[in-house]
C-alpha positions in Angstrom: -13.4 -20.7 17.2 -12.2 -17.1 17.0 -10.7 -15.0 14.3 -9.5 -11.4 14.3 -8.5 -9.1 11.5 -7.1 -5.6 11.7 -5.5 -5.6 8.2 -6.9 -3.9 5.1 -8.7 -6.4 2.9 -7.9 -4.5 -0.3 -4.6 -3.3 -1.7 -2.3 -5.6 0.3 0.0 -4.6 3.1 0.3 -1.0 4.0 3.5 0.9 3.0 6.6 1.5 5.0 7.4 4.7 6.9 10.7 6.3 6.2 13.6 5.1 8.3 12.0 1.8 9.4 12.5 -1.9 8.7 9.4 -4.0 8.0 9.0 -7.7 8.6 6.3 -10.4 8.5 6.2 -13.1 11.2 3.9 -16.1 10.5 3.5 -18.8 13.0 1.2 -21.6 14.3 1.3 -23.8 17.4 -0.9 -25.5 20.0 -3.2 -22.9 21.5 -2.5 -21.7 25.1 -3.1 -18.6 27.2 -0.7 -15.7 26.7 0.5 -16.4 23.1 -0.5 -13.0 21.8 1.1 -11.3 24.8 4.3 -13.3 24.4 4.7 -12.4 20.7 3.6 -8.8 21.0 5.8 -8.4 24.1 8.8 -9.8 22.2 8.3 -7.1 19.5 7.6 -4.3 22.1 10.9 -5.1 23.8 12.7 -4.4 20.6 10.9 -1.1 19.9 8.8 -2.6 17.0 5.4 -1.3 16.0 2.7 -3.7 14.8 1.2 -2.4 11.6 -1.4 -5.2 11.3 -2.2 -8.5 12.9 -4.2 -11.5 11.8 -4.9 -14.4 14.2 -7.1 -17.4 14.3 -7.8 -19.9 17.1 -9.2 -23.2 15.8 -11.0 -24.7 18.8 -12.1 -27.7 16.8 -8.6 -29.0 16.5 -7.9 -31.2 19.6 -4.2 -31.8 20.3 -3.1 -35.3 21.0 -2.5 -35.9 24.7 -4.7 -33.2 26.0 -5.4 -34.9 29.3 -6.1 -33.5 32.8 -4.4 -34.4 36.0 -6.9 -37.3 36.6 -6.0 -39.0 33.4 -9.2 -38.0 31.7 -9.3 -35.9 28.6 -9.2 -32.2 29.4 -10.5 -29.2 27.6 -9.4 -29.2 23.9 -6.3 -27.0 23.5 -7.1 -26.0 19.9 -4.5 -24.7 17.5 -3.4 -21.1 17.1 -2.4 -19.3 13.9 -0.9 -15.8 13.5 0.6 -13.4 11.0 2.1 -10.1 12.2 3.3 -7.3 9.9 5.5 -5.0 12.0 8.2 -2.4 11.6 11.3 -1.9 13.7 13.2 1.3 14.2 16.0 2.2 11.9 19.2 0.6 13.1 17.4 -2.2 14.9 18.5 -5.9 14.7 18.8 -7.5 11.3 16.2 -10.1 10.3 18.8 -12.8 10.9 19.4 -11.5 14.5 15.6 -11.3 15.1 15.3 -14.9 14.1 17.9 -16.0 16.6 16.3 -14.0 19.3 12.8 -15.3 18.6 13.9 -19.0 18.5 13.8 -19.6 22.3 10.2 -18.3 22.5 9.2 -20.4 19.4 10.7 -23.6 21.0 8.9 -22.9 24.3 5.5 -22.9 22.6 6.2 -25.5 19.9 5.8 -23.1 17.0 6.3 -23.6 13.3 7.3 -20.1 12.1 9.0 -18.0 9.6 10.2 -14.4 9.7 10.9 -12.6 6.4 11.5 -9.0 5.4 8.2 -7.4 4.3 7.9 -7.2 0.5 10.8 -9.7 -0.1 10.3 -11.3 -3.5 10.2 -15.1 -3.7 12.2 -16.9 -6.3 9.7 -18.6 -8.5 9.9 -21.2 -11.3 6.9 -21.5 -13.6 6.0 -24.7 -15.5 3.6 -24.6 -18.4 2.5 -26.8 -21.3 0.3 -25.6 -24.2 -2.2 -23.3 -22.5 -0.7 -19.9 -21.9 -3.3 -17.9 -20.1 -2.1 -18.6 -16.5 1.6 -18.1 -17.5 0.7 -14.8 -19.3 -1.3 -13.6 -16.3 1.4 -14.4 -13.8 4.1 -12.7 -15.8 1.9 -9.6 -16.4 1.1 -9.3 -12.7 4.7 -9.7 -11.8 5.8 -7.1 -14.3 3.3 -4.6 -12.9 4.4 -5.2 -9.3 1.1 -6.8 -8.2 2.8 -10.1 -7.3 6.0 -10.1 -5.1 7.8 -12.5 -7.4 11.2 -12.9 -9.0 10.4 -15.3 -11.8 13.8 -16.9 -12.4 12.8 -19.5 -15.0 10.0 -20.9 -17.2 10.1 -24.6 -17.9 7.9 -26.3 -20.5 7.6 -29.6 -22.3 6.7 -27.6 -25.4 8.3 -24.7 -27.2 5.2 -22.6 -27.7 5.9 -20.0 -25.0 9.6 -19.5 -25.4 9.3 -16.1 -27.0 6.8 -14.9 -24.3 9.3 -15.9 -21.6 12.2 -14.3 -23.3 10.2 -11.1 -24.0 9.9 -10.8 -20.3 13.6 -11.4 -19.9 13.2 -14.8 -18.2 15.3 -17.8 -19.1 13.2 -20.5 -20.9 14.0 -24.2 -20.6 12.5 -26.8 -22.9 12.3 -30.1 -21.1 10.4 -32.6 -23.3 8.9 -35.5 -21.5 7.7 -39.0 -22.4 7.0 -42.1 -20.3 10.5 -43.3 -21.1 12.2 -39.9 -20.3 10.1 -38.9 -17.3 12.7 -39.7 -14.7 15.4 -37.7 -16.6 13.0 -34.8 -17.1 12.1 -34.6 -13.4 15.8 -34.9 -12.5 16.4 -31.9 -14.8 13.7 -29.9 -13.1 15.3 -30.5 -9.7 18.6 -29.4 -11.1 17.0 -26.1 -12.2 15.3 -25.7 -8.8 18.7 -26.0 -7.2 20.6 -24.0 -9.7 18.2 -21.0 -9.5 17.7 -21.4 -5.7 13.9 -21.7 -6.3 11.6 -21.1 -3.4 8.3 -21.9 -5.2 7.3 -23.9 -8.3 4.1 -22.9 -10.0 2.3 -25.3 -12.3 0.5 -22.9 -14.6 -1.4 -25.5 -16.6 1.5 -27.9 -16.8 -0.3 -30.9 -18.2 2.0 -33.7 -16.8 1.5 -35.7 -13.7 4.4 -35.4 -11.3 5.8 -38.6 -9.7 5.4 -39.3 -6.0 9.1 -38.9 -5.5 9.1 -35.4 -7.1 6.0 -34.2 -5.2 7.6 -35.3 -1.9 10.7 -33.2 -2.7 8.5 -30.2 -3.6 6.1 -30.6 -0.6 4.9 -27.2 0.5 6.6 -25.3 -2.3 4.7 -26.2 -5.4 1.3 -24.9 -6.4 -1.0 -26.3 -9.1 -4.2 -25.0 -10.8 -7.1 -27.1 -12.1 -10.6 -26.5 -13.2 -13.1 -27.4 -10.5 -15.0 -29.8 -12.6 -12.5 -32.4 -11.5 -13.2 -35.1 -10.6 -16.6 -34.9 -12.3 -15.3 -34.2 -15.8 -12.0 -35.9 -16.4 -10.0 -36.4 -19.6 -10.2 -34.5 -22.8 -12.4 -31.4 -23.2 -13.9 -31.2 -19.7 -15.8 -28.0 -20.6 -17.5 -29.7 -23.5 -18.5 -32.5 -21.1 -19.7 -29.8 -18.7 -21.8 -28.2 -21.4 -23.4 -31.5 -22.3 -24.4 -31.9 -18.6 -25.8 -28.4 -18.4 -23.5 -27.0 -15.6 -24.6 -23.9 -13.7 -21.2 -22.8 -12.4 -17.6 -22.7 -13.7 -14.7 -22.7 -11.3 -11.1 -23.3 -10.6 -9.0 -24.5 -7.6 -5.4 -23.7 -6.7 -3.8 -26.0 -4.3 -0.4 -27.4 -3.1 0.9 -30.3 -5.0 1.0 -33.7 -3.3 1.0 -37.3 -4.3 -2.8 -37.3 -4.6 -3.6 -36.0 -8.1 -5.4 -32.6 -7.8 -6.3 -33.2 -4.2 -3.6 -31.3 -2.3 -4.5 -28.7 0.4 -6.7 -26.0 -1.2 -5.4 -22.4 -1.1 -7.8 -20.5 -3.4 -11.0 -21.1 -5.4 -13.0 -19.0 -7.9 -16.5 -19.7 -9.1 -18.7 -17.9 -11.6 -22.3 -18.6 -12.5 -23.2 -19.7 -16.0 -26.5 -20.7 -17.7 -28.0 -22.4 -20.8 -26.8 -19.5 -23.1 -23.1 -20.5 -22.5 -21.8 -22.7 -25.3 -18.6 -24.8 -24.9 -16.3 -21.9 -26.0 -18.0 -19.6 -23.5 -17.4 -22.0 -20.7 -13.8 -22.3 -21.7 -13.4 -18.5 -21.7 -15.1 -18.3 -18.2 -12.9 -21.1 -17.0 -9.7 -19.4 -18.1 -10.6 -16.3 -16.1 -11.3 -18.3 -12.9 -8.1 -20.3 -13.3 -6.0 -17.1 -13.7 -7.6 -15.4 -10.6 -7.4 -18.5 -8.4 -3.8 -19.2 -9.2 -2.6 -15.6 -8.9 -4.4 -15.3 -5.5 -2.8 -18.5 -4.3 0.7 -17.5 -5.4 0.4 -14.0 -3.8 -0.9 -15.3 -0.5 1.8 -17.9 -0.3 4.5 -15.4 -1.1 3.2 -12.9 1.4 3.4 -15.5 4.2 -0.4 -15.8 4.6 -0.8 -19.6 4.1 -0.3 -22.2 6.8 -0.9 -25.8 6.0 -2.7 -27.8 8.6 -3.1 -31.5 7.6 -5.1 -31.7 4.4 -6.3 -28.0 4.6 -4.9 -24.5 4.7 -5.4 -21.5 6.9 -5.1 -18.3 4.8 -4.6 -15.3 7.0 -5.8 -12.5 4.7 
């Protein structure tokens, strides 16, 4: 197993130089010799300059059908992951043309890949219920430019945060939900996703369980946050349950949404230590902080093209 990192850990991607076009290429494929050379050679041929590169070879991942000439299983091929931030000279091919030119190389190596302009904002729809801390945090970080988001709508089954969304100049949609109206409410959500050309749905403490049908339609483009006490402390007042059990850590997990409740591929986690001096309200406050940070990290990494899903887990190239 091998990992390399030539990118700054703090402050995000480095800035553009005047007169250049910057892009981010993220890919994964079965590992083989010459992959780095093939990708970097493609960029070199077009006069591009690599600003930073992150790559990871997972040698534990054995591809199906990795057999030698004698029919016996050969050396594990492994799986390769890569994110390259590069800049092309002014007047170079557009991102659409670069995608067309890269496609043959990608097919040759069986790549899953995406190429986007660096810094391009993702169109995001945020869902929320009663708790506002994650929503407020995301909107603040977006407003200050910390997150590369274009929040196009806020959807809630309550009216509590309508004024907050509208203060930020974001359309607010009240979509109440009951057991009887759930199919209609989820259909309305999908209408909004289509209407606003949404690229990512963020469940910022949206306290409703999505149906299997909806999670399948949002696969890979919906992120949820939950306190890390799950599944140990389920139901109402989990932090009070945790206090009664004398927990020593408080944490939160941000993950992709799937049909398994709160068990989708993990993107980001935050943990803080607590002790016997923390009452239930102190645990709630500590939990809010971890939830905000874990969720904002997950959203940023997803939108910057740093997250690659591999089965039930993720590779985060940061």
